[in-house]
Residue frames as a rotation matrix with the C-alpha (Angstrom) as fourth column:
MET 1
0.542 -0.706 -0.455 -26.98
-0.826 -0.347 -0.445 7.61
0.156 0.617 -0.771 88.47
PRO 2
0.824 -0.230 -0.518 -24.79
0.144 0.969 -0.202 4.55
0.548 0.092 0.831 87.80
ALA 3
0.771 -0.613 -0.173 -21.85
0.256 0.051 0.965 3.75
-0.583 -0.789 0.196 90.02
PRO 4
0.454 -0.651 -0.608 -18.51
-0.743 -0.653 0.144 5.24
-0.491 0.387 -0.781 88.89
LYS 5
-0.526 -0.681 0.510 -17.03
-0.291 0.707 0.644 1.84
-0.799 0.190 -0.570 88.08
LEU 6
0.043 0.640 0.767 -19.98
0.680 0.544 -0.492 0.91
-0.732 0.543 -0.411 85.90
TRP 7
0.859 0.274 -0.434 -19.86
-0.053 -0.794 -0.605 4.27
-0.510 0.543 -0.667 84.15
GLY 8
0.025 -0.949 -0.315 -16.17
-0.770 -0.219 0.600 3.80
-0.638 0.228 -0.736 83.40
ARG 9
-0.578 -0.198 0.792 -16.76
0.173 0.918 0.356 0.35
-0.798 0.343 -0.496 81.93
LEU 10
0.440 0.815 0.377 -19.67
0.636 0.012 -0.771 1.57
-0.633 0.579 -0.513 79.81
LYS 11
0.721 -0.239 -0.650 -17.63
-0.443 -0.881 -0.167 4.51
-0.533 0.408 -0.741 78.56
ALA 12
-0.370 -0.928 0.051 -14.69
-0.603 0.281 0.747 2.27
-0.707 0.245 -0.663 77.68
ALA 13
-0.356 0.302 0.884 -16.98
0.498 0.862 -0.093 -0.20
-0.790 0.407 -0.457 75.91
CYS 14
0.688 0.717 0.110 -18.69
0.503 -0.362 -0.785 2.49
-0.524 0.596 -0.609 73.84
LEU 15
0.842 -0.369 -0.392 -15.72
-0.483 -0.841 -0.245 4.71
-0.239 0.396 -0.886 73.05
GLY 16
0.743 -0.625 -0.239 -13.01
0.361 0.675 -0.644 2.10
0.564 0.392 0.727 73.02
SER 17
0.894 -0.441 0.080 -10.02
-0.298 -0.452 0.841 2.20
-0.335 -0.775 -0.536 75.27
ARG 18
0.491 -0.753 0.437 -7.36
0.776 0.607 0.174 0.69
-0.396 0.254 0.882 73.04
PRO 19
0.034 -0.556 -0.830 -4.53
-0.112 -0.828 0.550 2.97
-0.993 0.074 -0.091 72.02
VAL 20
0.919 0.235 -0.316 -4.25
-0.308 -0.074 -0.949 3.86
-0.247 0.969 0.004 68.36
LEU 21
0.354 -0.808 0.471 -1.50
0.501 0.589 0.634 1.84
-0.790 0.012 0.613 66.70
THR 22
-0.023 -0.457 -0.889 0.97
-0.662 -0.659 0.356 3.31
-0.749 0.597 -0.287 64.25
ASP 23
0.651 0.250 -0.717 1.27
-0.749 0.361 -0.555 1.88
0.120 0.899 0.422 60.75
VAL 24
-0.311 -0.856 -0.414 4.43
-0.657 0.508 -0.557 0.02
0.687 0.099 -0.720 61.69
GLN 25
-0.713 0.098 0.694 2.81
-0.598 0.432 -0.676 -1.42
-0.366 -0.897 -0.249 64.83
ARG 26
0.417 0.909 0.015 -0.17
-0.712 0.337 -0.616 -2.62
-0.564 0.246 0.788 62.79
ALA 27
0.460 -0.324 -0.827 2.17
-0.692 0.453 -0.563 -4.31
0.557 0.831 -0.016 60.32
GLN 28
-0.660 -0.742 0.121 4.18
-0.629 0.456 -0.630 -5.89
0.412 -0.492 -0.767 63.14
ALA 29
-0.343 0.626 0.700 0.99
-0.656 0.373 -0.656 -7.19
-0.672 -0.684 0.283 64.75
LEU 30
0.656 0.580 -0.483 -0.16
-0.742 0.375 -0.557 -8.64
-0.142 0.723 0.676 61.42
ILE 31
0.080 -0.723 -0.686 3.15
-0.608 0.510 -0.609 -10.44
0.790 0.466 -0.399 60.82
ALA 32
-0.759 -0.345 0.552 3.26
-0.650 0.359 -0.670 -11.66
0.033 -0.867 -0.497 64.44
ALA 33
0.105 0.891 0.441 -0.26
-0.729 0.371 -0.575 -13.10
-0.676 -0.261 0.689 64.11
ILE 34
0.719 0.119 -0.685 0.62
-0.639 0.500 -0.584 -14.88
0.273 0.858 0.435 60.88
ASP 35
-0.309 -0.917 -0.253 3.88
-0.610 0.395 -0.686 -16.22
0.729 -0.058 -0.682 62.36
ALA 36
-0.654 0.134 0.744 1.86
-0.679 0.329 -0.656 -17.54
-0.333 -0.935 -0.124 65.30
GLY 37
-0.865 0.274 0.420 -0.23
0.356 0.925 0.132 -19.63
-0.353 0.264 -0.898 62.92
GLY 38
-0.030 0.897 -0.440 -2.95
-0.027 -0.441 -0.897 -17.21
-0.999 -0.015 0.038 61.91
ILE 39
-0.375 0.024 0.927 -4.40
0.886 0.305 0.350 -17.22
-0.274 0.952 -0.136 58.43
PRO 40
-0.818 0.077 -0.570 -4.84
-0.132 -0.990 0.055 -13.89
-0.560 0.120 0.820 56.63
LEU 41
-0.291 0.814 0.503 -8.47
0.806 0.492 -0.330 -13.79
-0.516 0.309 -0.799 55.53
ASN 42
0.736 0.618 -0.276 -9.01
0.426 -0.739 -0.522 -10.17
-0.526 0.267 -0.807 54.56
ALA 43
-0.023 -0.781 0.624 -6.82
0.999 0.001 0.038 -9.25
-0.030 0.625 0.780 51.59
ALA 44
0.448 0.249 0.858 -8.14
0.415 -0.908 0.047 -5.68
0.791 0.336 -0.511 51.57
ARG 45
0.994 -0.102 0.028 -6.94
-0.068 -0.413 0.908 -5.13
-0.081 -0.905 -0.417 55.14
ILE 46
0.344 -0.922 0.175 -3.49
0.673 0.373 0.639 -6.52
-0.654 -0.102 0.749 54.30
ASN 47
0.009 -0.289 0.957 -3.31
0.917 -0.380 -0.123 -4.28
0.400 0.879 0.262 51.23
ALA 48
0.792 0.340 0.507 -4.32
0.138 -0.909 0.394 -1.27
0.595 -0.242 -0.766 53.35
ILE 49
0.814 -0.566 -0.133 -1.53
0.146 -0.022 0.989 -1.99
-0.563 -0.824 0.064 55.84
ALA 50
0.030 -0.827 0.562 0.96
0.926 0.235 0.295 -2.35
-0.376 0.512 0.773 52.98
ARG 51
0.240 0.124 0.963 -0.18
0.683 -0.726 -0.077 0.94
0.690 0.676 -0.259 51.44
SER 52
0.984 0.142 0.108 0.11
0.022 -0.695 0.719 2.70
0.177 -0.705 -0.687 54.79
LEU 53
0.452 -0.892 -0.020 3.78
0.402 0.184 0.897 1.63
-0.796 -0.413 0.442 54.81
GLY 54
0.138 -0.360 -0.923 4.23
-0.622 -0.756 0.201 3.30
-0.770 0.547 -0.329 51.42
LEU 55
-0.744 -0.379 0.550 4.07
0.111 0.742 0.661 0.17
-0.659 0.552 -0.510 49.27
GLU 56
-0.296 0.651 -0.699 2.22
-0.949 -0.284 0.137 0.14
-0.109 0.704 0.702 45.97
VAL 57
-0.755 0.117 0.645 -0.06
-0.051 0.970 -0.236 -2.89
-0.654 -0.212 -0.727 45.95
SER 58
-0.725 0.539 -0.429 -2.20
-0.505 0.008 0.863 -4.18
0.469 0.842 0.267 43.13
THR 59
0.024 0.824 0.566 -5.65
-0.958 0.182 -0.223 -5.45
-0.287 -0.537 0.793 44.03
HIS 60
0.819 0.269 -0.507 -4.75
-0.472 0.817 -0.330 -8.57
0.325 0.509 0.797 42.04
ALA 61
-0.229 -0.973 -0.023 -1.47
-0.722 0.186 -0.667 -9.24
0.653 -0.136 -0.745 43.86
PRO 62
0.214 0.255 -0.943 -1.34
0.314 0.896 0.314 -12.53
0.925 -0.363 0.112 45.76
VAL 63
0.912 0.218 0.347 -1.63
-0.241 -0.400 0.884 -12.08
0.331 -0.890 -0.312 49.53
ASN 64
0.720 -0.684 -0.118 1.58
0.617 0.553 0.560 -14.05
-0.318 -0.475 0.820 50.15
ASP 65
-0.036 -0.732 0.681 3.54
0.858 -0.372 -0.354 -11.67
0.512 0.572 0.641 47.91
THR 66
0.371 0.257 0.892 2.12
-0.101 -0.944 0.314 -8.67
0.923 -0.206 -0.324 49.75
LEU 67
1.000 -0.007 0.001 2.98
0.000 0.176 0.984 -10.21
-0.007 -0.984 0.176 53.12
GLU 68
0.350 -0.934 0.070 6.56
0.930 0.356 0.092 -10.80
-0.110 0.033 0.993 51.98
ARG 69
-0.089 -0.335 0.938 6.82
0.509 -0.825 -0.247 -7.17
0.856 0.455 0.244 50.86
ILE 70
0.757 0.388 0.525 5.48
-0.259 -0.559 0.788 -6.05
0.599 -0.733 -0.323 54.27
ARG 71
0.834 -0.508 -0.214 8.14
0.497 0.526 0.690 -8.18
-0.238 -0.682 0.691 55.98
LEU 72
-0.030 -0.887 0.461 10.86
0.962 -0.151 -0.228 -6.56
0.272 0.437 0.858 53.86
ALA 73
0.168 0.171 0.971 9.48
0.103 -0.982 0.155 -3.08
0.980 0.074 -0.182 54.59
LEU 74
0.972 0.205 0.116 9.50
-0.099 -0.090 0.991 -3.81
0.214 -0.975 -0.067 58.32
GLN 75
0.481 -0.868 -0.121 13.12
0.856 0.434 0.282 -4.93
-0.192 -0.239 0.952 58.12
ARG 76
-0.208 -0.542 0.814 14.00
0.692 -0.669 -0.269 -1.60
0.691 0.508 0.514 56.51
VAL 77
0.340 0.474 0.812 12.01
-0.153 -0.824 0.545 0.44
0.928 -0.309 -0.208 59.04
THR 78
0.891 0.046 0.452 12.89
-0.454 0.047 0.890 -1.33
0.020 -0.998 0.063 62.28
PRO 79
-0.125 -0.987 -0.103 16.45
-0.907 0.156 -0.390 -2.22
0.401 0.044 -0.915 63.27
PRO 80
0.001 0.119 -0.993 17.01
-0.052 0.992 0.119 -5.91
0.999 0.051 0.007 64.15
ASP 81
-0.820 -0.414 -0.395 17.69
0.349 0.185 -0.919 -5.05
0.453 -0.891 -0.007 67.82
SER 82
-0.682 0.583 0.441 14.40
-0.681 -0.726 -0.094 -3.23
0.266 -0.365 0.892 68.41
PRO 83
-0.787 0.467 0.403 11.60
0.042 0.693 -0.720 -4.95
-0.615 -0.550 -0.565 70.36
LYS 84
-0.803 0.574 -0.159 8.59
-0.203 -0.014 0.979 -6.11
0.560 0.819 0.128 68.40
LEU 85
-0.091 0.875 0.476 4.96
-0.976 -0.173 0.131 -6.55
0.197 -0.453 0.870 69.38
């Protein structure tokens, strides 16, 4: 039988040990990554995040427009004093 430490690492690797993020946390992480210089490559993922925030998004909408709408939605949802990811 494997050592307990090894078993714990294997279990975490197979099942995942990251906490599930809320829709707002996912949107905050997306905006933080883009603000840090990241480039949004997957438009479908961005649209899914926008839809999870309650936004109606066309599949033909430019990604930059969708990102701006996500920013506005986050401003409405989170007060300016609250900590962000």
